[in-house]
C-alpha positions as CSV (number, residue, x, y, z in Angstrom):
1,M,85.7,77.0,88.2
2,T,88.7,79.2,89.4
3,A,88.2,81.7,92.3
4,L,89.7,84.8,92.3
5,E,92.0,86.2,94.5
6,G,92.4,90.0,95.7
7,S,91.6,92.4,98.1
8,R,87.7,91.5,99.8
9,D,87.0,94.5,98.9
10,D,87.3,94.7,95.3
11,L,86.4,90.8,95.0
12,A,83.1,92.5,96.9
13,V,82.5,95.1,94.3
14,L,83.1,92.5,91.4
15,E,80.6,89.9,93.0
16,T,78.3,92.8,93.2
17,H,78.4,93.0,89.0
18,G,77.9,89.0,88.4
19,V,81.8,88.3,88.6
20,R,83.0,85.5,91.0
21,T,85.4,83.6,89.2
22,L,88.1,83.7,86.4
23,E,85.3,82.2,83.7
24,D,82.7,84.6,85.0
25,V,85.9,87.2,84.1
26,F,86.2,85.8,80.4
27,A,82.8,85.5,79.9
28,K,81.6,89.3,80.3
29,A,84.9,90.7,79.2
30,T,85.6,92.1,75.9
31,C,89.1,90.5,74.1
32,V,91.2,93.9,72.8
33,R,93.8,92.2,72.0
34,D,95.0,88.3,71.4
35,L,98.3,87.1,70.6
36,R,100.2,83.8,70.4
37,D,101.5,84.0,74.0
38,R,99.0,86.8,75.9
39,S,95.9,88.5,75.8
40,N,94.5,91.8,76.8
41,H,90.6,92.4,77.5
42,E,89.0,95.0,79.5
43,L,85.6,94.0,81.7
44,A,83.0,97.1,82.9
45,V,82.5,97.2,86.4
46,G,80.0,99.9,86.6
47,D,80.8,103.1,85.7
48,R,84.8,101.7,86.0
49,V,86.9,99.2,83.8
50,V,89.3,96.3,85.1
51,F,92.5,96.1,82.7
52,V,92.8,92.3,82.4
53,K,96.3,90.9,81.4
54,R,96.3,87.2,80.6
55,R,99.8,85.2,80.4
56,K,99.1,82.3,78.7
57,G,100.5,79.2,80.0
58,A,102.3,80.9,83.0
59,R,102.8,79.6,86.5
60,R,103.5,82.8,88.2
61,A,101.3,86.3,88.6
62,R,104.4,88.3,87.4
63,E,102.3,91.3,86.9
64,A,100.6,91.2,90.3
65,E,103.3,90.6,92.4
66,A,105.7,93.2,91.0
67,I,102.8,95.7,91.1
68,V,103.0,95.2,94.9
69,T,106.9,95.3,94.8
70,V,107.3,98.4,93.3
71,S,103.9,99.8,95.7
72,A,106.1,98.9,98.1
73,L,109.0,101.2,96.9
74,G,106.7,104.3,96.6
75,I,105.9,104.0,93.0
76,P,103.0,104.5,91.3
77,A,101.4,101.6,89.8
78,P,97.9,100.3,89.0
79,R,96.0,98.8,91.7
80,V,95.6,94.9,91.7
81,V,92.0,93.8,91.5
82,F,92.4,90.5,91.3
83,H,94.8,87.6,90.2
84,A,94.4,83.8,89.5
85,I,95.9,81.0,87.6
86,A,94.6,78.2,86.3
87,R,95.9,75.3,83.3
88,D,93.9,76.6,80.5
89,A,94.1,80.1,81.3
90,G,97.4,80.3,82.6
91,A,98.2,83.5,84.3
92,V,95.2,86.8,84.9
93,T,95.6,90.2,86.7
94,G,93.2,92.5,86.4
95,T,93.9,95.8,87.7
96,W,91.7,99.2,87.8
97,D,91.6,101.6,84.8
98,L,93.4,104.9,85.3
99,A,91.0,107.0,83.6
100,P,90.8,109.7,83.0
101,G,94.4,109.6,83.0
102,R,95.7,108.8,79.2
103,P,99.2,107.4,78.2
104,L,102.0,110.4,78.6
105,D,103.3,110.2,75.3
106,D,100.3,111.2,73.8
107,L,99.6,114.1,75.6
108,L,102.8,115.3,75.1
109,Q,102.2,114.8,71.5
110,E,99.1,116.8,71.5
111,G,100.7,119.4,73.2
112,A,97.8,119.1,76.3
113,L,99.6,119.8,79.2
114,S,100.3,123.1,80.2
115,R,104.1,123.8,81.0
116,A,103.0,123.9,84.7
117,Q,101.4,119.9,84.2
118,R,104.6,118.9,82.1
119,R,107.3,120.0,84.2
120,D,105.1,118.6,87.3
121,A,104.3,115.0,85.5
122,L,108.3,114.8,84.4
123,G,108.9,115.5,87.8
124,R,107.2,113.2,89.4
125,L,108.6,110.7,86.7
126,A,112.1,111.1,87.5
127,R,111.7,110.4,91.4
128,A,109.6,107.5,90.7
129,T,111.9,106.0,88.1
130,A,114.7,106.7,90.8
131,A,113.1,105.2,93.2
132,L,112.9,102.2,90.6
133,H,116.9,101.7,90.3
134,E,117.8,102.6,94.2
135,G,115.4,100.3,95.0
136,G,117.6,97.4,93.0
137,Y,114.9,97.4,89.9
138,R,114.5,97.7,86.2
139,H,111.4,98.0,84.3
140,R,112.4,96.9,81.2
141,D,109.7,98.3,78.9
142,L,109.8,102.0,80.4
143,Y,108.6,103.6,77.0
144,L,106.1,107.0,77.9
145,N,103.1,105.0,76.4
146,H,103.7,102.9,79.6
147,V,103.3,106.0,81.6
148,F,99.7,107.6,82.3
149,A,98.9,111.1,83.0
150,A,96.3,112.7,84.8
151,P,96.5,116.6,84.2
152,E,94.6,118.8,86.6
153,G,95.1,122.4,87.3
154,D,98.7,122.5,87.7
155,S,99.6,119.3,88.7
156,C,99.7,116.1,86.6
157,P,100.0,112.6,89.2
158,V,101.7,109.7,87.1
159,W,101.4,106.1,87.5
160,I,103.7,103.4,85.7
161,I,102.0,100.5,84.2
162,D,103.3,96.8,82.3
163,W,105.3,95.3,85.1
164,E,105.6,92.0,84.1
165,R,109.1,92.2,82.6
166,L,110.2,93.9,87.0
167,G,113.8,93.1,87.1
168,R,116.9,92.9,89.1
169,C,119.8,95.3,88.7
170,R,122.7,97.0,90.7
171,R,122.1,100.4,92.5
172,T,124.6,102.2,89.9
173,L,124.5,104.0,86.3
174,G,125.1,100.3,84.5
175,R,123.5,99.2,81.3
176,R,120.6,98.1,82.9
177,V,119.8,101.3,84.3
178,I,120.8,103.3,81.3
179,K,118.4,100.8,78.6
180,D,115.5,102.2,81.0
181,L,116.1,105.8,80.7
182,G,117.2,105.6,76.5
183,A,113.6,103.8,76.6
184,L,112.2,106.9,77.9
185,A,114.3,109.3,75.7
186,S,113.7,106.9,73.1
187,S,109.8,107.6,73.6
188,L,109.4,110.8,73.7
189,P,107.9,113.2,70.8
190,E,110.2,115.2,68.7
191,G,110.0,118.2,70.3
192,A,107.6,118.4,72.6
193,V,109.7,119.0,75.6
194,P,112.0,121.7,75.6
195,L,116.0,120.6,76.1
196,R,115.4,122.9,79.8
197,E,112.7,120.1,81.1
198,R,114.4,117.8,79.8
199,V,117.8,118.2,81.5
200,H,115.3,119.0,84.9
201,F,114.0,116.0,83.9
202,L,117.6,114.2,84.4
203,L,118.9,116.6,87.3
204,T,115.9,115.4,89.5
205,Y,116.4,111.6,88.9
206,L,119.9,112.1,89.4
207,E,119.3,114.1,92.6
208,A,116.7,112.1,93.8
209,R,119.2,109.4,93.9
210,S,121.8,111.3,95.9
211,V,124.3,111.1,92.6
212,P,126.4,114.8,92.1
213,R,126.0,116.0,88.9
214,R,129.6,117.1,88.4
215,G,131.8,114.6,86.5
216,V,128.4,112.1,85.5
217,Y,125.7,114.6,84.3
218,E,127.6,114.5,80.3
219,G,129.0,111.2,80.1
220,L,125.4,109.9,81.4
221,V,123.7,112.1,78.7
222,R,126.0,110.3,76.0
223,R,125.3,107.0,77.3
224,I,121.7,107.7,77.1
225,Q,121.3,109.3,74.0
226,R,123.2,106.5,72.4
227,K,121.0,103.8,73.6
228,A,118.1,105.6,72.6
229,R,119.2,105.3,69.0
230,R,119.6,101.7,69.4
231,I,116.0,101.5,70.5
232,K,114.5,103.7,68.2
233,R,116.3,101.5,65.2
234,H,114.7,98.3,66.6
235,V,111.6,97.0,65.2
236,P,108.6,97.4,67.7
237,R,107.2,94.2,69.3
238,T,103.7,95.8,69.3
239,P,102.9,98.7,66.0
240,V,103.0,102.2,67.7
241,G,99.0,102.9,67.5
242,D,97.9,100.1,68.4
243,V,94.6,100.0,69.3
244,T,95.5,98.5,72.5
245,R,96.2,101.2,75.1
246,P,96.9,99.4,78.2
247,G,95.2,100.7,81.6
248,A,92.6,103.3,79.7
249,A,89.4,103.0,80.0
250,P,87.5,102.5,76.6
251,A,85.8,105.7,74.9
């Protein structure tokens, strides 16, 4: 039997629902995606869901480690419930679902956000991205389907998910930073955000990093747009519209 590691409170919640070991997790969870090197599962815990990511053959819980790292930088991320490593299972990390949050690209595509909610969400995302890069890290998969948002009133908190590929980068506007910004731009639904708000996003990002606009903004926009066009030409590893939308509770 493989013990779960996590906070005492979260593990106590799991125990009340008969989940004490990694074997219990897989016995009770529903597999929603199973690929050669990884799988995704959903574990119902009362009225909540734990989203379980398994990296087959891995010997480090990179997802859990990365979430701890970025959370220390003040970046909103899912809360780790448990992590475990086993010879047969690999590295497994469980995080609480982000319900009622939904992927930001879906909300934008559907026009589900008010102007105030949209501006709030994009402002929060700009500042979170700035904190990531200023901290010397890059996401490497920073697409809008990896940003969850929960609109309420005029506000719209966001969380960034899928941290397993977290990498280091220089605290400059180098190519690794441009890759993150280009990924966001490439995943923005066509016509979903007015130009003025896209400009405000980038200006908020630069301000949060204390980078002056003069002499930087126009060149940065061109670099981001070039990267976004290249990204759009790539074949996605996971098909768009895949039934798995990480972090959400099942309907």
